[in-house]
C-alpha positions in Angstrom: 0.3 0.1 0.1 1.4 3.5 -1.0 2.2 5.9 1.9 -0.5 8.6 2.2 0.7 12.1 3.4 -2.2 13.7 5.1 -0.6 16.8 6.4 1.7 19.4 4.8 4.0 21.8 6.1 6.1 24.8 4.8 9.6 25.5 5.7 11.1 28.8 6.3 14.9 29.6 6.6 16.4 32.9 7.7 20.0 33.8 7.2 20.2 36.5 9.6 23.2 38.6 10.9 23.6 36.6 14.1 22.4 33.0 13.0 20.3 30.9 11.1 16.7 30.5 11.9 14.6 27.5 10.9 10.8 27.3 11.4 8.2 24.8 10.3 4.6 26.2 9.6 1.4 24.4 8.8 -0.5 26.2 6.0 -2.5 28.2 8.8 0.8 29.7 9.9 0.9 27.7 13.2 4.6 27.1 14.2 5.4 23.4 14.8 9.3 24.2 15.2 11.5 27.0 15.4 15.2 27.0 16.3 18.3 29.1 15.9 22.0 28.1 15.1 24.4 31.0 15.6 27.4 31.6 13.6 30.2 34.0 13.8 30.7 37.5 12.4 34.5 38.2 11.5 36.1 41.5 11.9 39.6 41.3 10.6 40.2 44.9 10.2 38.5 48.3 11.3 35.5 48.7 9.0 35.5 45.1 7.9 32.5 42.6 8.6 32.5 39.0 7.2 30.5 35.9 7.5 31.5 32.5 6.2 29.0 31.3 3.7 29.9 27.6 4.5 29.1 28.3 8.2 25.7 29.6 7.1 25.1 26.1 5.2 26.5 24.1 8.2 23.8 26.0 10.2 21.0 25.3 7.8 21.8 21.5 7.8 22.0 21.4 11.5 18.8 23.4 12.0 16.7 21.4 9.4 18.1 18.0 11.0 17.1 19.3 14.5 13.6 20.2 13.0 13.2 16.8 11.6 14.5 15.0 14.7 12.3 17.0 17.1 8.9 17.0 15.2 9.3 13.5 13.8 7.6 14.4 10.5 8.0 12.7 7.1 10.1 14.9 5.0 7.9 14.3 2.3 5.3 16.1 4.0 7.2 19.5 3.5 5.4 21.1 0.5 8.2 23.5 -0.1 11.1 25.7 1.2 11.6 29.3 1.3 14.8 31.3 2.3 15.3 34.9 3.4 18.4 36.7 4.2 20.3 39.8 5.2 20.7 42.4 2.8 24.0 43.4 1.1 26.0 40.3 1.4 28.2 39.6 -1.5 29.5 36.0 -2.3 31.7 35.4 -5.3 31.2 31.8 -6.7 33.7 29.8 -8.7 32.6 27.7 -11.8 32.2 24.6 -9.5 30.0 26.2 -7.0 32.2 27.1 -4.5 32.3 30.3 -2.5 35.6 32.0 -3.1 35.9 34.0 0.1 34.0 35.0 3.0 30.9 37.3 2.5 31.2 40.9 3.1 27.9 41.6 4.9 25.9 44.7 5.2 27.7 45.8 8.3 31.0 45.9 6.0 32.1 49.7 5.6 35.4 48.9 3.6 34.3 50.2 0.4 33.9 54.0 0.9 36.5 54.5 -1.9 34.8 52.5 -4.4 31.5 54.2 -3.8 33.1 57.6 -4.3 34.7 56.4 -7.6 31.3 55.5 -8.9 29.8 58.7 -7.8 32.6 60.7 -9.7 32.7 58.5 -12.9 29.1 57.7 -13.4 27.2 60.1 -11.2 24.5 59.8 -8.7 21.9 60.7 -10.8 22.3 58.0 -13.4 22.7 55.3 -10.7 19.7 56.5 -8.8 17.7 56.7 -11.9 18.0 53.0 -12.6 18.2 51.5 -9.1 16.1 53.9 -7.1 18.9 53.7 -4.2 21.9 55.7 -3.1 25.4 54.5 -3.7 26.7 53.1 0.1 29.0 50.4 1.4 26.2 48.5 2.6 25.2 47.5 -0.8 26.6 44.7 -3.0 27.7 46.8 -6.0 30.7 48.5 -4.4 31.8 45.2 -2.9 32.1 43.5 -6.3 34.3 46.5 -7.5 36.5 46.1 -4.2 37.2 42.6 -5.0 37.9 43.4 -8.6 40.5 46.0 -7.2 42.0 44.2 -4.3 41.6 40.6 -5.3 42.0 40.4 -9.1 42.9 36.7 -9.3 40.0 35.7 -7.2 37.5 38.1 -9.3 38.8 36.4 -12.5 37.7 33.1 -11.1 34.2 34.5 -10.1 31.5 33.1 -12.4 28.4 34.4 -10.4 28.0 36.7 -7.5 25.2 35.5 -5.0 23.6 36.9 -1.8 22.8 35.1 1.3 19.4 33.5 0.3 20.4 32.8 -3.3 23.6 30.9 -1.7 21.3 28.6 0.1 19.1 28.2 -2.7 22.0 27.1 -4.8 23.2 24.7 -2.0 19.8 23.2 -1.9 19.2 23.0 -5.7 22.6 23.6 -7.6 20.8 26.4 -9.6 21.9 30.3 -9.6 19.2 32.7 -8.9 18.6 36.5 -8.1 15.1 37.3 -6.6 13.7 40.6 -7.0 13.6 41.9 -3.8 17.3 41.4 -3.1 17.9 43.2 -6.6 18.2 46.4 -4.6 21.8 45.5 -3.5 23.0 45.8 -7.1 22.7 49.3 -8.8 22.5 47.5 -12.3 18.9 46.2 -11.2 16.3 48.4 -12.8 13.9 48.8 -10.0 10.9 49.6 -12.2 11.0 46.7 -14.5 13.0 44.2 -12.5 15.4 43.5 -14.8 19.2 43.8 -15.3 20.5 47.0 -17.0 23.7 45.4 -18.6 25.1 48.6 -20.0 25.2 50.3 -16.8 26.8 47.1 -15.1 29.5 47.4 -17.9 30.0 51.2 -17.1 30.4 50.4 -13.6 33.1 47.9 -14.3 30.8 44.9 -13.6 30.6 41.9 -16.1 26.8 41.1 -16.7 27.7 37.4 -16.8 28.3 37.7 -13.1 24.5 38.5 -12.5 22.5 35.5 -12.0 19.0 35.0 -13.6 16.3 37.1 -12.0 13.1 35.2 -10.4 10.0 36.4 -8.6 10.1 35.7 -4.8 7.9 32.8 -5.0 9.2 31.3 -8.2 10.3 27.8 -7.9 14.2 28.0 -8.8 14.6 24.0 -8.3 14.5 21.2 -6.1 16.5 19.4 -3.4 19.1 17.2 -4.8 20.0 13.6 -3.7 23.3 14.9 -2.1 21.7 17.7 -0.3 19.0 15.1 0.9 21.8 13.1 2.5 23.3 16.2 4.1 19.8 17.8 5.4 17.4 15.0 5.7 15.0 17.0 3.2 13.3 14.8 0.8 14.8 14.8 -2.8 12.6 16.7 -5.3 11.4 19.0 -2.4 10.5 22.4 -4.4 12.7 25.5 -3.3 11.5 28.9 -4.1 13.9 32.0 -4.7 12.8 33.6 -1.4 14.0 37.2 -0.7 15.4 40.0 1.3 14.6 39.8 5.1 12.8 42.9 5.3 10.7 42.1 2.4 9.8 38.8 3.9 9.2 40.0 7.0 7.0 42.5 5.8 5.0 39.8 4.1 5.0 37.7 7.4 3.9 40.6 9.4 0.7 40.9 7.3 1.7 44.0 5.6 0.9 43.9 1.8 -1.3 46.9 1.3 -0.3 50.4 0.3 0.4 52.4 3.4 1.0 49.5 5.7 4.3 49.3 7.3 6.4 46.7 8.9 8.7 48.1 11.8 11.5 45.7 12.8 13.5 45.8 15.9 16.3 43.6 15.8 20.2 43.8 15.2 19.2 45.5 11.7 16.4 47.7 12.6 14.2 49.7 10.3 10.9 49.9 8.4 9.4 49.1 5.3 6.4 50.8 3.7 4.4 48.9 1.3 3.7 50.8 -2.0 1.8 50.2 -5.2 4.4 52.1 -7.2 8.2 52.7 -7.0 8.7 55.9 -5.3 12.3 57.0 -5.1 13.9 58.7 -2.2 17.6 59.3 -2.2 17.8 59.0 1.6 15.9 55.6 1.6 16.1 52.0 0.4 13.8 51.0 -2.4 13.2 47.2 -3.2 10.7 45.3 -4.8 8.2 43.6 -2.3 8.2 39.9 -1.7 4.5 40.6 -2.4 4.4 40.4 -6.3 3.6 43.6 -8.0 4.2 46.0 -5.0 7.4 47.6 -3.6 8.6 48.7 -0.3 10.4 51.9 0.8 12.7 51.0 3.5 14.7 52.8 6.2 17.7 50.6 7.3 19.2 51.3 10.9 22.1 49.8 12.9 20.9 50.7 16.2 18.9 47.8 17.1 21.7 46.0 18.7 22.4 49.0 20.9 20.5 47.3 24.0 22.5 43.9 23.2 25.9 45.9 23.3 24.7 47.2 26.8 23.8 43.8 27.9 27.1 42.6 26.8 29.2 45.0 28.2 27.3 46.1 31.4 25.2 43.5 32.4 27.6 41.5 34.5 25.8 38.6 36.2 22.4 39.5 35.1 23.0 38.5 31.5 20.1 35.9 31.5 17.6 38.2 33.0 18.6 41.3 31.3 15.9 42.1 28.9 13.2 41.8 32.0 15.2 43.8 34.2 15.7 46.4 31.4 12.1 46.8 30.9 11.4 47.3 34.5 14.3 49.9 35.0 13.3 51.8 32.0 9.5 51.9 32.7 10.3 53.6 35.8 11.8 56.7 34.0 9.8 59.4 32.4 9.2 60.1 28.6 12.3 61.9 27.2 14.6 60.0 29.7 14.8 63.1 31.8 17.1 64.9 29.3 19.2 61.9 28.2 19.4 61.6 24.3 21.0 58.7 22.3 22.2 58.6 18.9 22.2 54.8 17.9 24.8 55.0 15.3 26.9 52.0 16.6 28.3 51.1 13.3 27.9 54.3 11.5 24.3 54.7 10.0 22.3 53.9 7.1 19.1 55.7 6.1 18.3 58.5 6.1 21.8 60.1 6.9 24.0 57.4 5.0 27.0 58.3 7.3 29.5 55.3 7.7 31.7 57.4 10.0 28.8 58.4 12.4 29.1 57.2 15.9 26.8 56.3 18.9 26.4 59.1 21.3 24.8 59.7 24.7 24.3 63.6 25.2 22.9 64.7 28.6 24.8 62.5 31.1 25.0 63.6 34.7 25.6 62.0 38.4 21.9 61.5 38.5 21.8 59.2 35.4 20.9 55.5 35.9 21.1 52.4 34.1 17.4 52.8 33.7 18.0 56.2 32.0 20.4 54.8 29.7 18.3 51.7 28.7 15.1 54.0 28.1 17.4 56.4 26.0 18.6 53.5 23.9 14.9 52.5 23.3 13.9 56.2 22.6 17.0 56.5 20.3 15.9 53.6 18.1 12.5 54.9 17.8 13.6 58.4 16.9 15.7 56.8 14.0 12.5 55.1 13.0 10.6 58.3 13.1 13.5 60.2 11.3 12.8 57.5 8.3 9.1 57.6 8.5 9.2 61.4 8.1 11.5 61.3 5.2 9.2 58.9 3.5 6.2 61.2 4.1 7.9 64.1 2.6 8.1 62.2 -0.6 4.1 61.9 -0.4 4.2 58.1 0.7 1.0 57.6 2.8 1.6 55.7 6.3 -1.0 54.4 8.1 -0.4 51.4 10.5 2.7 49.9 11.7 3.1 46.0 12.0 5.9 45.6 14.5 8.3 42.3 14.4 11.5 41.3 15.9 12.9 41.0 19.3 12.0 44.4 20.3 8.3 43.7 19.5 8.1 41.5 22.6 8.5 44.5 24.8 5.5 46.5 25.6 7.1 49.4 26.7 9.5 49.6 23.7 6.7 49.2 21.3 4.8 52.0 23.2 7.7 54.3 23.0 7.5 53.6 19.2 3.9 54.3 19.1 4.2 57.7 21.1 7.2 59.0 19.1 5.8 58.2 15.8 2.2 58.9 16.5 1.2 55.8 14.8 -1.0 52.7 15.9 1.4 49.6 16.0 -0.1 45.9 15.6 1.9 43.0 16.7 1.6 39.8 15.0 1.1 36.7 17.2 4.4 35.1 15.8 7.6 36.7 16.3 8.9 34.8 13.4 7.7 37.1 10.8 10.7 36.7 8.4 10.5 32.9 8.4 6.8 33.0 8.1 7.3 35.2 4.9 9.9 32.8 3.5 7.4 29.9 4.1 4.4 31.8 2.7 6.4 32.5 -0.4 7.1 28.7 -0.7 3.3 28.0 -0.4 2.4 30.5 -3.1 5.1 28.8 -5.3 3.7 25.5 -4.7 0.0 26.1 -5.0 -0.7 25.7 -1.1 -2.2 29.3 -1.3 -4.0 31.1 -4.2 -2.1 34.5 -3.9 -0.7 36.8 -1.4 -3.9 37.8 -0.1 -5.2 34.4 0.7 -1.9 33.4 2.4 -2.0 36.5 4.8 -5.7 35.9 5.7 -4.8 32.4 6.5 -1.5 32.7 8.5 -1.1 36.1 10.0 -2.8 36.9 13.4 -2.5 39.9 15.5 -1.8 39.6 19.2 -2.1 43.1 20.5 -2.4 46.8 19.4 -1.0 49.8 20.9 -2.0 53.5 20.1 -0.2 56.6 21.0 -0.4 58.3 24.3 -0.2 61.9 25.4 3.7 62.7 24.9 3.6 64.5 21.8 5.0 67.8 23.0 7.8 66.0 25.0 9.0 63.9 22.1 8.6 66.7 19.7 11.5 68.4 21.7 13.6 65.1 21.9 13.1 64.7 18.3 14.5 68.2 17.6 17.5 67.8 20.0 18.0 64.3 18.2 18.3 65.5 14.7 20.4 68.8 15.8 22.9 66.7 18.0 23.9 64.6 14.6 24.0 67.9 12.7 26.3 69.4 15.0 28.5 66.6 15.5 28.7 65.1 12.0 31.7 66.8 10.9 33.7 65.9 14.0 32.9 62.0 13.6 35.7 61.7 10.8 38.2 63.2 13.0 37.6 60.3 15.7 39.3 57.4 14.1 42.6 57.4 15.9 
C-alpha cells in the first residue's frame, strides 16, 4: 500500500546577521518548530565585517536536521522551502559552485573609496535613476568592485555573485538565482522593470555575466538534490523558491501587503518597510521590490537595534540571562524623554536616512543622576527616533503611512513598542508570531507550490495579531526630544571623521 501524506508543512529559513533560523509552519501559520543556530561575524580589520557562507550552510543543515528529529514528521510532508536573508551580502562563486571568500555583509564599510569612484565616474543621478537607491558601502555593488580591485585573481575566477538567500538556494538545488527583492543590492538592477541594466553594469566595471537570472520571490528555482537530501534529511525533489530580502519577507510575514501598511523591525538590523503600489524613489531611503508580487517597499535601514544587546554584553554582569526583563522594569520607571538623556544609535555608522558610515553612537545629557534605567530608556527612545526620522523622510516624498506592524525581538517589549507608538504617533499592531521573516519565506514557498491562491489568501490564513498599541499623550515631549536628536547629529557630523585615531 502506498504511503499517504495527510498533512503538509512549509519550511522557512532565515540567514540573519547573528544566526540561521529554521521554522516549520502549517498552512494556517501555526509554528510546529523554530530554532536558531548561531554563527560568527568576523572583523579582521576596522570597518570590515564578514561571515563564512559555509558556516551558513552548516547552520542550515544542523537546523533542518534538528527540526526533523524533534517534530518526527516525514520529510515528504514539507511542501516547499523558502529562504530569506540579510541584505548586502556579496558571495563570489567559482565555476564549481564554491564560495571563493567570506561574504562581506551589510555591516561592512570598507568600500567607501569604490562608492566615491562610482559617484565621480557615473554620477548619482544616473545610478539612482536606474536602481532607485543611493550608493553606499552596505550594498553589493561596491563590494564587487572592491574584490575586483583588491583580489583580482579571485575576481577573474568568479562566475556568479550571489547573496545569502540565493547562496542557500544554490546549495539546495544547484541553481543560481537572483530574487527581485534582493535586486536593490546591485545598482544595475532596474527597480521599475525588475531586470538587469547590462549597459550600466558594464559602465560600472561589473561583467553582466556575473549577474544571475532574476526570479520572482515565489518562483520555484529548483528542487532538493540527492546529495543535499543526505546532508539535511530533506526529501529529494522538494521544491525550493527564490525567497527574498529579510525585510521584504518580514513585511509579508507581518501581514503588511497593502499600500500604506508598514513593517517595523526591531532587531540587530532595525528599520521599517512601507508598502507601496508604485516605486517611489527617495535618495535618503532604500527602495526594493516587495516579496508580494507587483508591489514595492520603501525602507529605512538602521544599525541601532543592537544597541541594547551591546549594553547587555558590556554592562549586565551577572544579570545576563535576566537582562531584558530587568531592562524593561528599570526603563519603565523613567519618564518620557529619559529626563534629558538623548542617544544617537549609530553604533556602526548609520544607513538611512543620513548614510554616514563614520557616524558614532552618542549619549548626550549624562549627569551624576543618570542611572542604568535612564540609559536603557534612552537607547529605546533613540532607536524609535531613528524610526521616526525614516518615516518622516518617506512622508516628505508623499508616501502614505497608516498602521505599523511591529516584528523582531523588540516587539516583545510592551514598553519599547509603546515608546515607538508615542514617538511616531502611529498605531502599532504586533503579530502573534515573532517569526515574521521565516513565516514570510514559508508563505512564498506556499504560493510557489500552490498551497495558497495568492498573497492575500496566504496572509488571511496565516497572520494573526496579538495586540495593538496606540499613541499616548507624550507628543510635546517627544517633539522636543526629536528636535534635539536631529540637531545633535547635525552639530557632530563634521567631528565624527576626526575620531578614528
